[in-house]
C-alpha positions in Angstrom: 0.0 0.0 0.0 1.3 3.4 -1.0 1.8 6.1 1.7 -1.5 7.8 2.3 -1.7 11.6 3.0 -4.9 13.5 3.5 -4.3 17.0 2.5 -6.1 20.3 3.2 -6.8 22.6 0.3 -7.6 26.3 0.3 -11.3 25.5 0.8 -10.6 24.3 4.4 -11.3 27.9 5.6 -14.9 27.3 4.6 -15.1 24.8 7.5 -14.0 27.3 10.1 -14.3 27.5 13.1 -14.3 23.6 13.2 -11.1 23.5 11.1 -9.3 26.0 13.3 -8.1 23.2 15.5 -7.8 20.1 13.2 -7.3 19.1 9.6 -10.6 18.7 7.7 -10.1 14.9 7.6 -10.6 14.8 11.4 -14.1 16.2 11.2 -16.8 13.6 12.1 -19.5 12.9 9.6 -21.7 9.9 10.3 -20.2 7.5 12.8 -16.6 8.1 11.8 -14.2 10.9 11.1 -13.2 11.3 7.4 -9.8 9.8 8.3 -11.3 6.8 10.0 -13.5 6.2 6.9 -10.5 6.1 4.6 -8.6 3.9 7.0 -11.6 1.5 7.1 -12.1 1.4 3.4 -8.4 1.0 2.6 -8.0 -1.6 5.5 -5.3 0.5 7.2 -4.6 1.5 10.8 -5.2 5.1 11.6 -1.4 5.5 12.2 -0.7 4.6 8.6 -2.4 7.9 7.4 -0.9 11.3 7.9 -1.9 14.9 7.1 -0.7 17.8 5.0 -2.3 20.9 6.6 -1.6 24.5 7.5 1.7 25.3 9.2 0.4 26.0 12.8 -1.4 22.6 12.9 1.4 20.5 11.2 3.4 19.9 14.4 0.4 18.5 16.2 -0.7 16.5 13.1 2.6 15.4 11.5 3.2 14.7 7.9 4.9 11.6 6.7 6.2 11.5 3.1 8.0 9.0 0.9 9.0 9.2 -2.8 5.6 7.6 -3.7 2.6 9.1 -1.9 -1.1 8.9 -2.5 -2.6 12.3 -1.7 -6.3 12.5 -1.0 -8.3 15.6 -0.4 -9.2 15.7 3.3 -12.7 17.0 2.7 -13.5 14.0 0.4 -15.8 11.2 1.6 -14.9 7.8 0.3 -17.1 5.7 -2.0 -16.5 2.4 -3.7 -16.2 3.9 -7.2 -14.0 6.7 -6.0 -11.6 4.4 -4.1 -11.2 2.3 -7.2 -10.3 5.3 -9.3 -7.9 6.6 -6.7 -6.1 3.3 -6.3 -5.7 3.0 -10.1 -3.7 6.2 -10.3 -0.2 5.8 -11.6 2.7 7.9 -10.4 2.4 11.4 -11.8 -1.4 11.2 -12.3 -4.2 13.1 -10.5 -7.9 13.0 -10.3 -9.8 16.2 -10.7 -13.4 17.4 -10.6 -13.2 20.4 -12.9 -10.4 22.5 -11.3 -10.7 20.8 -7.9 -7.9 18.4 -7.0 -9.4 15.2 -5.5 -6.4 12.9 -5.4 -2.9 12.6 -6.8 0.0 10.1 -6.7 3.6 11.5 -6.5 6.4 12.6 -4.2 5.2 16.2 -3.9 1.7 17.7 -4.1 3.2 20.7 -5.9 4.5 18.7 -8.9 2.8 18.7 -12.3 0.2 15.9 -12.7 -1.5 14.4 -15.7 -5.2 14.6 -15.2 -7.2 11.4 -15.3 -10.8 11.5 -16.3 -13.5 9.1 -15.3 -17.0 8.8 -13.9 -17.0 10.5 -10.5 -19.1 9.7 -7.5 -18.2 12.6 -5.2 -19.4 13.8 -1.8 -17.4 16.5 0.0 -17.8 18.8 2.9 -17.5 22.5 2.0 -19.2 24.3 4.9 -19.9 23.3 8.5 -23.6 22.7 7.8 -22.7 20.0 5.3 -21.7 17.8 8.3 -25.3 17.6 9.6 -26.8 17.7 6.1 -24.8 14.6 5.1 -25.1 12.9 8.5 -28.0 10.7 7.6 -26.4 9.2 4.5 -23.0 8.8 6.2 -24.4 7.0 9.3 -26.0 4.5 7.0 -22.8 4.0 5.0 -20.6 3.7 8.1 -23.0 1.4 9.9 -23.0 -1.0 6.9 -19.2 -1.0 6.7 -18.5 -1.2 10.5 -21.0 -4.0 11.3 -20.4 -6.3 8.2 -19.9 -9.9 9.3 -20.0 -8.8 13.0 -22.3 -9.9 15.7 -24.1 -7.4 17.9 -24.3 -7.6 21.7 -27.8 -8.5 22.8 -30.3 -6.0 24.4 -32.0 -7.1 27.6 -35.8 -7.3 28.0 -36.0 -3.9 29.8 -35.8 -2.2 26.4 -38.5 -1.8 23.8 -37.1 -2.3 20.3 -38.3 -1.8 16.7 -36.4 -3.3 13.8 -33.8 -5.0 16.0 -31.8 -6.2 13.0 -30.9 -2.6 12.2 -29.4 -2.0 15.7 -25.8 -2.8 16.6 -24.4 -2.8 20.1 -20.6 -3.0 20.6 -18.9 -4.8 23.5 -19.3 -3.2 27.0 -22.2 -0.9 26.0 -25.1 -0.6 28.6 -28.6 0.0 27.5 -31.5 0.0 30.0 -35.2 0.7 29.9 -34.9 2.6 26.6 -37.0 2.8 23.4 -35.0 2.2 20.2 -36.8 2.6 16.9 -34.5 1.6 14.0 -37.3 1.5 11.4 -36.2 5.0 10.1 -32.5 4.2 10.1 -29.8 2.2 11.8 -28.8 2.7 15.5 -25.1 2.2 16.4 -24.0 2.0 20.1 -20.3 2.1 20.5 -18.0 0.3 22.9 -18.6 1.1 26.6 -21.3 3.6 25.8 -24.3 4.0 28.0 -28.0 4.8 27.4 -29.8 5.6 30.6 -33.3 4.8 31.5 -36.2 6.5 29.7 -34.2 7.5 26.6 -36.1 7.5 23.3 -34.1 7.1 20.2 -35.1 7.2 16.5 -32.6 6.3 13.9 -30.4 7.0 12.2 -28.3 7.5 15.3 -24.8 6.8 16.4 -22.9 7.1 19.6 -19.2 6.3 19.7 -17.1 4.7 22.5 -17.8 5.9 26.1 -20.6 8.3 25.1 -23.5 8.7 27.4 -27.2 9.5 27.0 -28.6 10.9 30.2 -32.0 9.9 31.7 -35.0 10.6 29.5 -33.1 11.9 26.5 -35.0 12.3 23.2 -33.0 11.6 20.0 -34.2 12.2 16.5 -32.1 11.2 13.5 -29.7 11.9 12.1 -27.6 12.5 15.2 -24.1 11.5 16.2 -22.3 11.6 19.6 -18.6 11.3 19.3 -16.3 9.6 21.9 -17.0 10.5 25.5 -19.8 12.9 24.6 -22.8 13.3 27.0 -26.2 14.2 25.8 -29.5 15.0 27.5 -32.8 16.8 26.6 -33.8 16.8 22.9 -31.4 16.5 19.9 -32.4 16.5 16.2 -29.8 16.1 13.4 -26.9 17.2 15.6 -23.3 16.1 15.5 -21.1 16.3 18.6 -17.5 15.7 17.5 -16.1 14.3 20.7 -15.5 15.0 24.5 -18.5 17.5 24.4 -21.3 17.8 26.9 -24.9 18.8 26.3 -26.0 16.8 29.4 -29.2 18.6 30.4 -32.6 19.6 29.1 -32.9 21.9 26.2 -33.1 21.6 22.4 -30.2 21.2 20.0 -31.1 20.8 16.3 -29.3 20.9 12.9 -26.0 21.8 14.6 -22.4 20.8 14.9 -20.3 21.1 18.1 -16.5 20.7 18.2 -14.6 19.0 21.0 -14.5 20.0 24.6 -17.6 22.1 24.4 -20.2 22.4 27.2 -23.8 23.6 26.9 -25.3 24.7 30.3 -28.7 23.4 31.5 -31.7 24.5 29.5 -29.6 25.8 26.6 -31.8 26.0 23.5 -30.9 26.6 19.9 -33.4 27.9 17.3 -33.0 26.0 14.0 -35.9 27.7 12.1 -36.5 31.4 11.5 -39.9 32.8 12.5 -40.5 33.8 8.9 -39.3 30.4 7.6 -36.7 32.1 5.5 -33.4 30.7 4.3 -30.8 30.6 7.1 -27.5 32.5 6.6 -24.3 31.6 8.4 -21.1 33.5 9.0 -18.5 32.6 6.3 -14.9 33.2 7.3 -13.8 33.3 3.7 -16.0 36.2 2.7 -16.1 37.9 6.2 -19.9 38.1 5.9 -23.0 36.0 6.4 -23.7 33.8 3.4 -26.7 31.8 2.1 -26.9 28.1 3.1 -29.8 27.0 1.0 -31.3 25.6 4.3 -34.5 26.3 6.1 -33.2 24.5 9.2 -29.8 25.4 10.7 -29.0 25.8 14.3 -25.6 26.2 16.0 -22.0 25.8 14.8 -19.5 25.8 17.8 -15.7 25.5 17.7 -13.6 23.6 20.2 -13.5 24.5 23.9 -16.4 26.9 23.7 -19.0 26.9 26.5 -22.3 28.6 27.5 -24.1 29.1 30.8 -27.5 27.9 31.9 -30.6 29.1 29.9 -28.5 30.3 27.0 -30.6 31.0 23.9 -28.9 30.8 20.5 -30.6 32.3 17.5 -31.1 30.5 14.2 -27.8 30.1 12.3 -25.3 31.1 15.1 -21.6 30.5 14.6 -19.3 30.4 17.7 -15.5 30.4 17.4 -13.1 28.4 19.6 -12.7 29.1 23.4 -15.7 31.4 23.7 -17.6 31.7 26.9 -21.2 32.8 26.6 -23.7 33.6 29.4 -26.6 35.9 30.4 -30.1 36.5 29.2 -31.4 37.3 25.7 -30.0 36.2 22.4 -26.3 36.8 21.7 -25.2 37.9 18.3 -25.2 35.3 15.4 -21.4 35.4 15.1 -19.4 35.1 18.3 -15.7 35.4 17.7 -13.1 33.1 19.3 -11.9 34.0 22.8 -15.1 36.0 23.4 -16.5 36.3 27.0 -20.0 37.6 27.5 -23.4 37.6 25.8 -26.2 39.8 24.6 -25.1 42.6 26.9 -21.7 42.7 25.2 -18.4 40.9 25.1 -14.8 41.3 26.3 -11.8 39.2 25.5 -11.3 35.8 27.2 -7.6 36.2 27.9 -5.4 33.3 26.9 -4.0 32.4 30.4 -7.5 32.0 31.8 -8.6 30.0 28.7 -5.6 27.8 29.1 -6.3 27.2 32.8 -9.9 26.1 32.1 -8.9 23.9 29.1 -6.2 22.2 31.2 -8.8 21.3 33.9 -11.4 20.1 31.4 -9.0 17.9 29.5 -7.5 16.4 32.6 -10.9 15.1 33.6 -10.7 12.8 30.6 -7.0 12.0 31.2 -5.9 14.2 28.3 -3.1 16.8 28.5 -3.2 20.4 27.4 0.3 19.9 26.1 2.8 22.2 24.5 1.4 21.4 21.0 -2.1 22.3 22.1 -0.9 25.5 23.8 1.1 26.6 20.8 -1.9 26.0 18.6 -4.3 27.9 20.9 -1.8 30.8 21.3 -1.6 31.1 17.5 -5.4 31.1 17.3 -5.7 33.8 20.0 -3.6 36.1 17.9 -5.1 35.0 14.5 -8.7 35.6 15.6 -8.1 39.0 17.2 -9.4 40.7 14.0 -12.9 39.6 14.9 -13.0 40.9 18.4 -14.0 44.5 17.4 -14.4 45.6 21.0 -10.6 45.4 21.4 -10.3 48.2 18.8 -12.7 50.4 20.8 -10.8 50.3 24.1 
């Protein structure tokens, strides 16, 4: 097998704030991250795939090259036909969709490639809302691939189950006194995950290893909980990347949350405008709000951001990394990284304090806020200062 590298292209900025802290290939769509999908389809270990990304992330996410590499666009979702076309590339050849580079084989991504044409079956993520929009399809595809020729753990008689053959329970998972309806899509329960009593789940739904559904949670498809996430209340078409908590009552719909986020009790997101108009989202590339083509769109939140109890997010709100939101009323629809405040106004969440909190939060999951993490966050604190307009007014 050739050396596999998932590369970020210029369009990665369309995935901000989620791509501030990771290569695009580490975004979760369906059950798996994009990297995990490629590893599964190519029968590789995760360690056999590396990244070509922006400079400030490259130290944390190392690049491994040889004289013969297979470069795959990190925003690209695998399919059977696409994999066949990529694997058939000869050295010096590349696969394009119009002007967009999908994959190439060679020592260096900057070399000149000969374009190979063919019938393309392409799905990519361009904007954060693509993640929840594609989540239904991707849960189904991942479920089929992950569970093929495997035997599910059994569910005990305390649970009420519809379409049992479309439910898969990994080893160590605990499910008690829940209602699981897989007639509308598959339900995947990861290793050592827990579904507490009274939870009601409608597929497609996925929860990864060690995730938890709290008492009486209501889940609509297509929803994904990444590793170690906690969820309570009501969720509809939401993706929690990993290590994130929405553990209490409140509604989260048509939304994507990064890692290490926390939503306070009774936090609610609006996912539909009162006039039923198309939702616009902040676009970091154009520095303005742009059309999504969606009627339903809730909250996009970057890593390490948090909100207090009873927070209300308006339709189509984008929150950067390491923001801390609290207070009554609706805060603005675009909240910059390292912002501290709410509808009454914001001030800067200074880096030493943000570092202190992140260190404590990660330690609870036996993770370190190490020198690489600190360097990345310091860079982002400086990089995102342009959006904190109040700094210019003081």
